[in-house]
C-alpha positions in Angstrom: -13.7 0.6 8.9 -12.7 4.1 8.5 -9.8 5.9 9.8 -7.7 4.5 12.5 -8.7 4.1 16.1 -6.2 6.6 17.4 -7.4 10.2 17.2 -5.8 13.2 18.7 -6.1 17.0 19.1 -4.3 19.3 16.8 -2.6 21.2 19.6 -0.7 18.0 20.5 0.2 17.1 17.0 1.1 20.3 15.2 3.1 23.4 16.1 1.4 26.7 16.3 0.2 28.0 12.9 1.2 24.8 11.1 -2.2 23.6 10.3 -3.5 26.8 8.9 -0.5 26.9 6.5 -0.7 23.2 5.5 -4.4 22.6 5.0 -6.0 23.7 1.7 -8.5 26.6 1.8 -12.0 25.0 2.1 -13.9 28.3 1.6 -16.6 29.6 3.9 -16.7 27.8 7.2 -20.5 27.7 7.0 -20.7 25.9 3.7 -22.5 22.6 4.1 -20.6 20.5 1.6 -17.0 19.7 0.6 -16.2 19.5 -3.1 -14.3 16.5 -4.5 -11.3 18.8 -5.2 -11.2 20.0 -1.7 -11.5 16.5 -0.4 -8.6 15.4 -2.6 -6.4 18.2 -1.5 -7.0 17.3 2.1 -6.1 13.7 1.4 -2.9 14.7 -0.4 -1.8 16.8 2.6 -2.2 13.8 4.9 -0.5 11.5 2.4 2.6 13.7 2.4 3.3 12.8 6.0 2.4 9.1 5.6 4.7 8.7 2.6 7.5 10.3 4.6 7.3 7.7 7.4 9.4 4.6 7.5 6.2 2.4 7.9 5.0 3.4 4.4 5.7 0.4 2.2 7.2 1.9 -0.9 7.2 -1.5 -2.6 6.0 -1.6 -6.2 4.9 -5.2 -6.1 2.8 -4.8 -3.0 1.4 -1.5 -4.2 0.6 -2.9 -7.7 -1.2 -5.8 -6.2 -3.4 -3.7 -3.9 -4.2 -1.3 -6.6 -5.0 -4.1 -9.1 -7.3 -5.7 -6.6 -8.9 -2.4 -5.7 -9.5 -1.3 -9.2 -10.9 -4.7 -10.1 -13.5 -4.1 -7.4 -14.1 -0.5 -8.5 -14.7 -1.5 -12.1 -17.5 -3.8 -10.9 -19.2 -1.0 -9.0 -22.0 1.1 -10.4 -21.8 3.4 -7.4 -18.5 5.1 -8.3 -18.8 8.7 -9.3 -17.2 9.8 -12.6 -13.7 11.1 -11.9 -13.5 9.6 -8.5 -9.9 8.6 -7.9 -8.6 5.8 -5.7 -5.1 4.9 -4.4 -4.4 1.9 -2.3 -1.3 1.5 -0.2 0.2 -0.5 2.6 1.9 0.2 5.9 4.4 -2.1 7.6 2.3 -2.6 10.8 1.4 -6.0 12.4 -1.9 -4.7 13.8 -5.1 -5.7 11.9 -6.3 -2.4 10.5 -7.2 -0.5 7.4 -8.3 3.1 7.0 -9.9 5.5 4.5 -8.7 9.0 4.0 -10.2 11.9 2.1 -9.7 11.9 -1.6 -10.0 8.1 -2.1 -6.7 7.1 -0.4 -7.0 3.7 1.4 -4.4 2.2 3.6 -4.0 -1.4 4.6 -1.8 -2.6 7.4 0.4 -5.6 6.6 -1.2 -7.3 9.6 -4.6 -7.2 8.0 -3.4 -8.6 4.7 -1.6 -11.4 6.4 -4.6 -12.2 8.6 -6.8 -12.6 5.5 -7.0 -16.3 4.9 -8.2 -16.0 1.3 -8.2 -13.3 -1.4 -12.0 -13.1 -1.1 -11.6 -12.1 2.5 -9.2 -9.3 1.7 -11.4 -8.2 -1.2 -14.4 -8.2 1.2 -12.7 -5.7 3.5 -11.6 -3.6 0.5 -15.1 -3.7 -1.0 -16.6 -2.5 2.3 -14.1 0.4 2.4 -14.8 1.3 -1.2 -18.5 1.4 -0.4 -17.9 4.0 2.3 -16.3 6.2 -0.3 -18.8 5.6 -3.1 -21.7 6.3 -0.7 -19.9 9.5 0.3 -20.0 8.6 4.0 -16.7 10.2 4.6 -17.5 13.4 2.7 -20.7 13.8 4.6 -19.0 13.4 7.9 -16.4 16.0 7.0 -19.1 18.4 5.8 -21.3 17.8 8.9 -18.5 18.7 11.4 -16.9 21.4 9.2 -13.6 22.6 10.4 -13.5 20.7 13.7 -13.8 17.5 11.8 -11.3 18.6 9.2 -8.8 19.4 11.9 -9.3 16.0 13.5 -8.7 14.3 10.1 -5.6 16.3 9.5 -4.2 15.0 12.7 -4.8 11.4 11.6 -1.6 11.1 9.6 0.4 11.8 12.7 -1.9 9.7 14.9 -1.5 6.7 12.6 2.2 6.9 12.7 2.4 7.7 16.4 0.3 4.7 17.3 2.5 2.5 15.2 5.8 3.7 16.7 4.7 4.3 20.3 1.4 2.6 21.4 1.8 3.8 25.0 2.1 7.4 23.9 -0.9 6.9 21.6 -3.0 5.7 24.5 -2.0 8.7 26.5 -3.1 11.0 23.7 -6.4 9.3 23.5 -7.0 10.2 27.1 -6.8 13.9 26.3 -9.9 15.9 27.1 -11.2 16.2 23.5 -10.3 12.7 22.4 -13.7 11.2 23.3 -15.6 13.9 21.4 -13.4 13.5 18.3 -13.6 9.7 18.4 -17.4 9.9 18.4 -17.2 12.0 15.3 -14.9 9.7 13.5 -16.8 6.5 13.9 -19.1 5.5 11.2 -22.8 5.2 12.2 -24.6 1.9 12.2 -26.5 3.1 9.2 -23.3 3.8 7.4 -21.9 0.4 8.3 -25.0 -1.5 7.1 -25.0 0.4 3.9 -21.3 -0.3 3.3 -22.0 -4.0 4.0 -24.8 -4.0 1.4 -23.0 -2.1 -1.3 -19.7 -3.8 -0.6 -21.2 -7.2 -0.9 -22.6 -6.3 -4.3 -19.2 -5.1 -5.4 -17.6 -8.3 -4.2 -20.1 -10.4 -6.0 -19.9 -8.5 -9.3 -16.1 -8.7 -9.2 -16.3 -12.5 -9.1 -15.2 -13.2 -5.5 -16.6 -15.5 -2.9 -19.5 -13.7 -1.2 -18.6 -15.5 2.0 -15.3 -13.6 2.2 -16.7 -10.5 3.9 -18.6 -12.3 6.6 -16.0 -14.9 7.4 -13.3 -12.3 7.9 -15.5 -10.2 10.1 -16.7 -13.2 12.1 -13.2 -14.4 12.7 -12.1 -11.0 13.9 -15.2 -10.8 16.2 -14.3 -14.2 17.8 -10.6 -13.4 18.0 -11.2 -10.1 19.8 -11.7 -11.9 23.2 -8.1 -13.0 23.1 -6.6 -9.6 22.7 -5.1 -8.3 25.9 -5.7 -4.7 25.1 -9.2 -5.1 23.8 -10.5 -5.5 20.2 -8.2 -5.2 17.2 -7.9 -1.7 15.8 -10.2 -2.5 12.9 -13.0 -3.4 15.2 -12.6 -0.2 17.2 -13.1 1.9 14.2 -15.6 -0.5 12.6 -17.8 -1.7 15.4 -19.1 -5.1 14.5 -22.2 -6.7 15.8 -23.5 -10.2 15.5 -26.6 -8.6 13.8 -24.4 -7.2 11.0 -22.6 -10.5 10.4 -25.9 -12.4 10.5 -27.4 -9.9 8.0 -24.5 -10.5 5.5 -24.8 -14.3 6.0 -28.5 -14.2 5.4 -28.0 -12.2 2.2 -25.5 -14.7 0.9 -27.4 -17.8 2.0 -29.5 -18.2 -1.1 -26.7 -17.3 -3.5 -25.1 -20.0 -5.6 -22.0 -21.5 -4.1 -18.8 -20.0 -5.6 -15.4 -21.5 -4.9 -12.7 -19.0 -5.9 -9.1 -19.9 -5.9 -6.6 -17.3 -4.6 -4.5 -15.6 -7.2 -0.8 -16.2 -7.3 -0.1 -12.6 -6.6 -2.2 -12.7 -3.4 -0.3 -15.7 -2.1 3.1 -14.2 -3.0 2.3 -10.8 -1.5 1.3 -12.3 1.8 4.5 -14.4 1.9 6.5 -11.3 1.1 4.9 -9.3 3.9 5.6 -12.1 6.3 9.2 -12.1 5.2 9.4 -8.4 5.7 7.8 -8.5 9.2 9.8 -8.2 12.4 13.5 -9.0 12.8 15.1 -10.7 9.7 16.3 -13.7 11.8 12.9 -14.2 13.3 11.3 -14.3 9.8 13.9 -16.8 8.7 13.2 -19.1 11.7 9.5 -18.9 11.2 9.6 -19.9 7.5 12.1 -22.6 8.2 9.9 -24.1 10.9 6.8 -24.0 8.7 8.7 -25.8 5.9 10.2 -28.4 8.2 6.8 -29.1 9.8 5.0 -28.9 6.5 2.6 -26.2 7.9 1.8 -24.6 4.6 -0.8 -24.6 1.9 1.5 -24.1 -1.1 5.2 -25.1 -0.7 6.4 -23.0 -3.6 4.9 -19.8 -2.0 6.5 -20.8 1.3 9.9 -21.2 -0.2 9.5 -17.9 -2.0 9.0 -16.2 1.4 11.8 -18.2 2.9 14.2 -17.1 0.1 13.3 -13.5 0.6 13.7 -13.7 4.4 17.2 -15.2 3.9 18.1 -12.4 1.6 16.8 -9.9 4.0 18.9 -11.5 6.8 22.0 -11.2 4.4 22.3 -15.0 4.2 23.0 -14.6 0.5 24.5 -18.0 -0.2 21.6 -19.8 1.6 19.2 -17.7 -0.3 20.8 -18.8 -3.6 20.5 -22.5 -2.5 16.9 -22.0 -1.5 16.2 -20.3 -4.8 17.4 -23.4 -6.6 15.0 -25.5 -4.6 12.2 -23.1 -5.5 12.9 -23.4 -9.2 13.1 -27.2 -9.0 9.8 -27.3 -7.3 8.2 -24.9 -9.8 9.5 -26.8 -12.8 8.5 -30.2 -11.5 5.3 -31.9 -12.7 4.2 -32.6 -9.1 0.9 -31.1 -8.1 0.6 -29.2 -4.9 -2.2 -29.8 -2.5 -4.5 -26.8 -1.8 -6.9 -26.8 1.1 -10.0 -24.8 0.7 -12.8 -24.3 3.2 -16.2 -25.1 1.9 -18.4 -22.6 3.7 -21.6 -24.3 2.6 -20.7 -27.7 4.0 -18.8 -26.2 7.0 -15.7 -28.3 6.4 -12.3 -28.2 4.7 -11.9 -30.0 1.4 -8.8 -31.0 -0.5 -8.4 -30.1 -4.1 -5.5 -30.4 -6.5 -3.8 -27.5 -8.1 -0.8 -27.1 -10.4 2.3 -25.6 -8.9 3.2 -21.9 -9.3 4.6 -20.5 -12.5 7.9 -18.6 -12.2 6.1 -15.2 -12.5 7.4 -11.6 -12.3 7.7 -11.6 -8.5 9.8 -14.7 -8.4 12.0 -13.6 -11.3 12.5 -10.3 -9.5 13.6 -12.1 -6.3 15.9 -14.5 -8.3 17.7 -11.5 -9.9 18.1 -9.8 -6.5 19.6 -13.0 -5.0 22.1 -13.4 -7.9 23.0 -9.7 -7.5 23.6 -10.1 -3.8 25.9 -13.0 -4.4 28.0 -11.0 -6.9 26.6 -12.9 -9.9 25.9 -9.7 -11.9 25.9 -11.3 -15.3 23.3 -13.9 -14.2 21.2 -11.1 -12.6 21.3 -9.0 -15.8 20.3 -12.0 -17.9 17.3 -12.8 -15.6 16.2 -9.1 -15.8 16.5 -9.0 -19.6 14.6 -12.2 -20.1 11.9 -11.5 -17.5 11.3 -7.9 -18.9 10.5 -9.4 -22.3 7.7 -11.3 -20.7 6.7 -8.7 -18.1 7.6 -5.4 -19.6 5.5 -3.3 -17.2 6.6 -4.9 -13.9 8.0 -2.0 -12.0 10.2 -4.0 -9.6 11.9 -5.6 -12.6 12.5 -2.3 -14.2 13.9 -0.7 -11.1 16.0 -3.7 -10.3 17.4 -3.9 -13.9 18.3 -0.2 -13.8 20.0 -0.6 -10.5 22.0 -3.7 -11.7 23.1 -1.8 -14.8 24.4 1.1 -12.6 26.2 -1.4 -10.4 27.8 -2.9 -13.5 28.8 0.6 -14.7 26.5 0.4 -17.7 25.4 4.0 -17.1 24.3 4.9 -20.6 22.2 1.8 -20.9 20.6 2.4 -17.5 19.8 6.0 -18.4 18.3 4.9 -21.7 16.0 2.6 -19.8 15.1 5.1 -17.1 14.4 7.9 -19.4 12.2 5.7 -21.7 10.2 4.5 -18.7 9.7 8.0 -17.3 7.9 8.9 -20.5 5.3 6.3 -19.6 5.5 6.6 -15.8 6.2 10.3 -15.1 5.2 9.9 -11.4 7.5 7.0 -10.6 9.7 8.3 -7.7 12.1 5.4 -7.8 12.9 6.1 -11.4 13.9 9.7 -10.6 16.0 8.4 -7.7 17.8 6.1 -10.1 18.1 8.9 -12.6 19.7 11.2 -10.1 22.2 8.5 -9.2 23.1 7.8 -12.8 23.7 11.5 -13.5 25.8 11.7 -10.4 28.0 8.9 -11.7 28.4 10.8 -14.9 29.2 14.0 -12.9 26.3 15.7 -14.6 25.4 17.7 -11.5 22.8 20.0 -13.0 20.8 17.0 -14.2 21.4 15.2 -10.9 19.8 18.0 -8.9 17.0 18.3 -11.4 16.1 14.7 -10.9 16.3 15.0 -7.1 14.0 17.9 -7.3 11.4 15.7 -9.0 11.7 13.2 -6.2 10.8 15.9 -3.7 8.0 17.3 -5.9 6.3 13.9 -6.1 6.6 13.6 -2.3 5.0 16.9 -1.9 8.1 18.7 -0.5 8.2 21.9 -2.5 10.7 23.9 -0.5 13.6 21.3 -0.8 12.6 20.8 -4.5 13.1 24.5 -5.2 16.4 24.4 -3.4 17.5 21.5 -5.6 16.5 23.4 -8.7 18.4 26.5 -7.5 21.5 24.3 -6.9 21.1 22.8 -10.4 21.3 26.3 -12.0 24.6 26.9 -10.3 26.1 24.1 -12.4 26.8 24.8 -16.1 27.4 21.3 -17.3 24.1 21.1 -19.2 23.1 22.3 -22.6 20.8 25.3 -23.3 17.7 23.1 -23.6 18.4 21.4 -20.2 19.1 24.8 -18.6 15.8 26.2 -19.9 13.9 23.2 -18.6 15.3 23.7 -15.1 14.5 27.4 -15.2 10.9 26.7 -16.4 10.4 24.0 -13.7 11.6 26.4 -11.0 9.2 29.2 -12.1 6.4 26.7 -12.2 7.1 25.5 -8.7 7.5 29.0 -7.3 4.1 30.0 -8.8 2.5 27.0 -7.1 4.0 27.9 -3.8 2.9 31.5 -4.1 -0.7 30.4 -4.9 -0.7 28.2 -1.8 0.4 31.0 0.4 -2.3 33.3 -0.9 -4.9 30.6 0.0 
């Protein structure tokens, strides 16, 4: 794929002088290459705006799954450059799309994840995207078009978000005079696409996934495009597909040994979670209820997980608790669930037997949240404590447990947990939010504003972070060490801001 279909001119997206101030200094405009550091800085600038938008899915379970899958693929690639960083994230957007940004940032719309009918299909799309980065297609395009290209990419963050919130306005922007020229620059060449297919397929195979995953997903998108009222899905508009490309992938996999790969539990649960979070809460509830009543599902436990989450989102807390009990009964039973898998070699669907789901970290996180919503705080705390002994690194459990402790006025215990976790995860924004809240409950205002400053720093908002640190210094309810820490952090941040202005 690449970026997103929608591209726009800077004059429409940024106020005067904004871009020059926001973008990193890339040196002499005549230089023929862009360094990895420059590319990363550019990506970070774009990500600031994406993270600030409501469509950005700041969900640790979804993020952890995408990054685990992505890094499993990367670990299998011999093409990745030393020091190349990758970060995978999701947007709450029902359109089928994914996009790569400078610096190894890769976004996946919820619509694409839901549309993938197997984990190998999602991995196939992801492997293709990774290949574009490892083969430096993006860096070459940036270098080739120099600052005009960089300006276009800088507008992408706003374009992505504008197209999500107002498709009509997005279409109007595309009609701008320079849009056609920019679009032609942003599309990958056929050579790039074929190379990404070849390298991506090797990555997919080496990581142990079904090699058919890439071609089946692309082929289904190609066939489905004729039914879209407004043309092809966004992914196809940025990643032009041809029957020749699909046939080439199929020919390469034809002689490979057949590989049947079962979907991971996390993949199934993440898809169910995204469906539960999509659209109006009441609509999500009705959709899950209908699928369960009509038995239109592959795995009943996964479907009931999504249904429970949709009920909780719709604030039907008692019903969610009742459905949670059914889910646990189903999980604990010895009955086997039927799993339908498509045998791509035989061209038909086969039926296999698979044990039911285990009550893993995602289900335990949901169970605790349901108990908490029903006022059963003691039960929620017990679930969190038990689950964390089994899954000590599961961020959603950590965040939920800290929140439950604060709600139960166990502030010291919550802070002990938060501060310990921050030693291992110093870039966890949610932990700093919880820390700020805990200090506020203790009326430790200096430490509250210090924690809030870290939230802004991690989001890339340095001006409000400096303001929070300055407010913190006006409160004298901290000890000498804490005061010195705030002063040192303020000086450090002011130095960074001064260096950015000089550049």
